[in-house]
N, C-alpha and C positions, 0 to 999 in steps of 0.2 A: 398153752400155759408154759411160762418160763420156769425152768428148773431153778430152785433156790441157790444152788451152787453157782450157776451162771450169773444170777443177780449179784452175788458177793464178789465176783472177780474184780470189778473196777475199784471197789472199796479196798480189797486186799492189796491190789497193785499200788493204790495211793498210800496205804499204810507202809508197804514195803519201801516205797520211795522215801517216805518220811523217816523211817528207821535207819535205812542204809545210806541216806544222803547221796544216792547215786543217780537221781533223776535230774540233777542240775547239770551244768556243762562240764563237771569234773571229769567224767569218763568219755566225753565226746572227743572225737578227733579235732585238731585245730581248725580244719576247714569247715567245721559245723558250729564253731563258737565265734561270736562277734568280737570285733576289736575293742580293747579297753583303753589303749594308750599308744602313742607314737613315741618311741624312745630314740634319743640321739646316740648313735654308735660311734661316729667319727670324732676326732679331736675337736674340742671346743674350748676357747675360741680358736678359729682358724687364723693363720697369718698369711698375708699375700701382698703382692705388689699392686698398688693403686692402678685401676684401669685394666688389670690383667686377670686371667682365669686362675683360680686357686690350683696349686699343683696336686692337691689331695681332694678327692670327692667328698661331698657331703653325704653321709650314709645314715639312714634311719631304719628302725625296725618296728613294724606294727605287731603288737602282742595282745593276747587276751589277758583276762584278769589273773591268770596263773603264770604269766610271763612266757607263754608259748607263742611262737611266731604264727601269725595268721596270714595265710597265703592269698595272693591275687587281689588284695584290697587296693582300691584306687587311692593313690597318694598325690596330693597337689602341693607343689613347691612354689613359693613366691618370695620375692625380696620385699621386705617391709621397711627398710631404712638403708640409706647409703647410695641409692641410685643405680645399683648394678643390675645384672640380669642372672637368671638361673635357668638351666636347661637339663632335662625336659621339665616343663611345667607340670605335666600330668603323666603319671606312670603307674603301672600295676606292680605291687610288691611281688617278689619272687616266691618260690615254693616254701621258703622259710620266713617270709614276712619282711625281707630286706628290700629297700629301695634306695637309689642313689641319684645324685644330680651333680653337675658341674656349675660352680658359681663364679661368675665374672664380677669382680668387685668394682665399685664406683670410685669416687675421688678419695683422697687420703682421709683416714679417720675411721670411726666405728661404723660397722655394717650389721644388718640384721636380716634374717630370713625366717621362713616358717615352713613346716611340713605338716599338712593338714589331712586328716581323715575324718569324714563326716561323723559328727556325734561324739567324738572323743577328744581329750586334751591333745594339743599339737606339740610337736617338738619345735624348738625355736633356736636354731644354730646362730652363732654370732661370729663376727670376723673383724679383724683390724687390717685396713689397707695401709701399707707402709710405702713411703716414697723412697726410691733407691736411685743411685746415680744413673743417668741415661744409658751409659754403655752397658750396664748390667741388666737393663729391662728386658731385652730380647731373650737372654738366656734364662732369667728367672721366670719369665712368662711361659716357657716351654719345659719347665723343670719336671713336671709329672711325666711327660712324654719321654724325656731323656732317662729318667729312672727306670721306666718300663723297658726301654731299649737296652739299658745296662744289664738288667736282670736276664733278659733273653740272650744277650751275648755271652753272659757267664755260663748259662746252662749249655750253650753250644760248645763252650770251651772245655768243660769238665772231661768229656771222653778223651780229649787230646792231651790232657794233663792229669792223669789219674793220681799222680803222686801228691797233688795238692787239692784233691777234690773236696776234702773236709774244710780246707781253708776257704775255697771258693764258696762252698755252701754257707759258711759264716758271713762272707761278704754279701751273698744274696739275701740272707736273713736281715742284715743291716739295711740294705736298700729297700726291703719290703716293710720296714718298721712303719707302723701307722703314724701319719703326720710328718714323715721325713721331709717332704717338700716344704712344709710350713716351718719346720725346724731350721732348714737351710736359710730361709728368708729371715726368720726372727733373729737368728744368731749371727747374721751377717757372714755366712760362709761363702764369701766371695772376696777376691783380692783384685785390686785394680792397679793399673799402670798405664803407660803410654810411651809411644816412640814418635819422634818427629822425623818424617821421611826426608829424603834428599830434595823432594819437591816442595818442602816446607809445610806440608799437611801433617796433622797430628792424628795418629792411629791409636785409639784407646785399646788397651789390653785388659781383658777380664778373665779370671779363672774362677770357676764355681766348683766347690768340692762338697761331698756329702756328710763327712764326719769331722769333728773338731781336730782329731789327731792328724789330719792331713793338712792343716793350715800352713805350717812352716814349709812343707814341700811344695804346696800350691803357690805360695808366695815366691819361693825360689824359682819356680817355672816362669812366673811373670817377670821377675828380674832378669832371668836368663834370656827370655824372648826380647826384652828391651835391649840387651847387648847384642843378640844374634841378628836382629833385623838390619842394623846398620852395616854389619859385616857382609851380609848377603847383598845389600844394596850397592856397597862399594865394589864388590867383585863384579856384579852384573851391570853396574852403572845405570841402574833402573830403580825408580821409586817403588816402595812396597805397594803392590797392586790392589790391595783390598783395604776398605775403610776401617777395619777393626780386626783384632785378633781375639778369638774366643776360645778358651781352653776349658774343656770338660775334664776336670782332674779327678781320676779315680772312679768314674761312673761306668766304665766298661773295661773288659779285657781287650787288649789290642789298641792300636792307634791308627788313625787315618786323618788325612788333612786335605788341603786345597780350599781356596776361597776364604782363608783366614780362620777356619774352624779346626780345632785340634782336639781329638779324643786321646787324652794322655792317661794311659794306665798308671795308677799310683806306683811310686817307687817300691814300696814294700812288697806288693803283689808281683810286680815285674821281676824283682830280684829273687823272690821265692820260687818262681816257676822256670827260670832260665839258667843256663849254665854259666860258669865263670867267664866264658869267652863271649858273653852277650854284648850287644851294642850298648854303650853307656847310656844311661837314662837321659842325660842332657842332650846327647846326640839326636835322640828321637825328636826333641823339640825343634832343633835346627832342621831336621829332615822335613817335618811337617810344615814349617815355615817355608822351606824350599819349594814345596808343592804349590804354594801360592804363586810362585813365579813360573813353574814348569811342571807338566804332568809326567813326563818320562821318569820312570822309577830309577833307572841307572844314572841319569843326569842329576836327579835329586839326591841320590846316594853320594855322589861326589860332592855336591854342595854341603851335604850333612858332614862329611869328613873334613872338608875344607873349613867350614865354620866352626865345628867342634874343636878341631886341633888348633886353629888360630886363636880361639878364645882361651884354650887351655895352655898353650905354649907361647903364644905371642909370635909365632913364626909361620910364614907361608912355605917353609922348606920341608919337603917330604922327610928328610933325614931326622928332623926334630919331632915329627908327629908320633903320638903315643898310641893311636888306634887307627888301623887301616883295613878293617874287615878281613883280616887274614891274607892280605895281598902279598904275593911273591913276585918281585919285579921281573918283567921281561919274558915271562913264560909264553910260549906260543899259544897255549890253551886259555890264556886269560881272556875273559869276556865280561860284558857288563861293566860294573864299576871298576873292576880290576883292570880292564882294558883302558878305561879312562885314567886310572892312576898311572898306567904306563905312558899315556899321552902326556899327562902332567909332568912326569919325570923327563920327558923329551922337551917340552915347551917351556916349562916354568910358569910362574903365576901370571904374568902379563899377557903372554900369548894365549894361554888357556882361557883367560878372561875374555879376550877378544873373540875367540872361537865360540864361547858361550853366548856372547852378545850377538854374534851372527846367526846363531841357531834359534835363539829365544823367540824372535818374531814368527817363526814357523810353527810354534806351539806344538812340539812333539808330544803325542798323547801317552798316557799311562799304558803300560803292558804291551807295547808294540816296539819292534825294532825301529831304529831311526830310519826315516824315509831317505830315498836317494837324494832328495833336495836338501834335507838336513845334513846328511853326511857330506855333501859337496860344500855346503856353506861352512861347515866345521873345517874341512880340509883347506878351503880357500883362505881361511884366516891364519893358517899355519905358515911359518917361514918356508921358503922354497925347498931348502935342504931336508926338511922334515916331512914334506907332504906325503910321500909314498908310505912312510911308516905310519903316519897319522891315519891315512886312508885305510890301511890294513887293520888298524886297531878300532876305529869307529865303526867299521863294518861288523864288529862283534858286540856292539851295544844292542842287545837283543830285547831288552825290556825297558 
């Protein structure tokens, strides 16, 4: 015989649930509640370059009917118009219900995609594929990657520059802004130019910058490069060796070059973090262009000083130059670029140019002393009366 109290328990439980409204999914953890909707989290519509991957991920979130993220749900991404591709096509949402994919756009015009979870309304992101000048396509196509690299470089730099940590944090926040890559493309945050080399070919110059406030400075860097390339070509009697100049303006702290690619710290950040004796910002552009011709840091530093001062003063004469990296003429301890400036004081413009032209085919690498062959080629190009002194100086070109 069943006790009356036991018979009543199911009924009492049902009444309790009805009265307290707590036997629905209200009090269940998200992983016990079914999905009700797929929400679009990322910017919409996206903006991107036709035929290129969007710089910003497509991000969705699977939520239950209370707006809570539902973890580990299978999300299927697909392109529904425009002819592009999206990857991955299938992914599990993370622990908070988020899932993301990278969308490569089709031809110019409107694009559409979908993020589907079985049984619930889909998210339907859209995009517009924009045609841009050919010289800008390679840069804009890798914009998201470059933004991530810029943020990483800034984090690395903060401990070395504690005085401007808050400033750099602000820059990081700017580069992390949702949809920044699309903003760069949509608002045309790139500046174009070109230079005709001594060989007759045209090298396009493109600068991409992340925020509108940098437009004027980025344009100045392009115009400056247009002037600097012919100066270097004339000194070296060599056509600019790369098919294009690409300037990432303001995307990272520091600058490095070679191969026609320049990472140019924006002027405001550079001047905020460096002393009054700093290398002029324009000289950095010449320096990085110089690396397209030669790897050796000291040889490039001389090209930087030569190009910068010639453009600034119009004179190849050392006595007229306004910036020489703290050079004190003729000191026994002078090495690197200071030793090369001593050589320039001995030889003058034409003989120094001849020496550079003799060394250039040997491709002296970055970060190493000049090889014995490079030193000898340099000395052989000097006038006989100066050879011994030039030999002593170029032996001190250590990087």
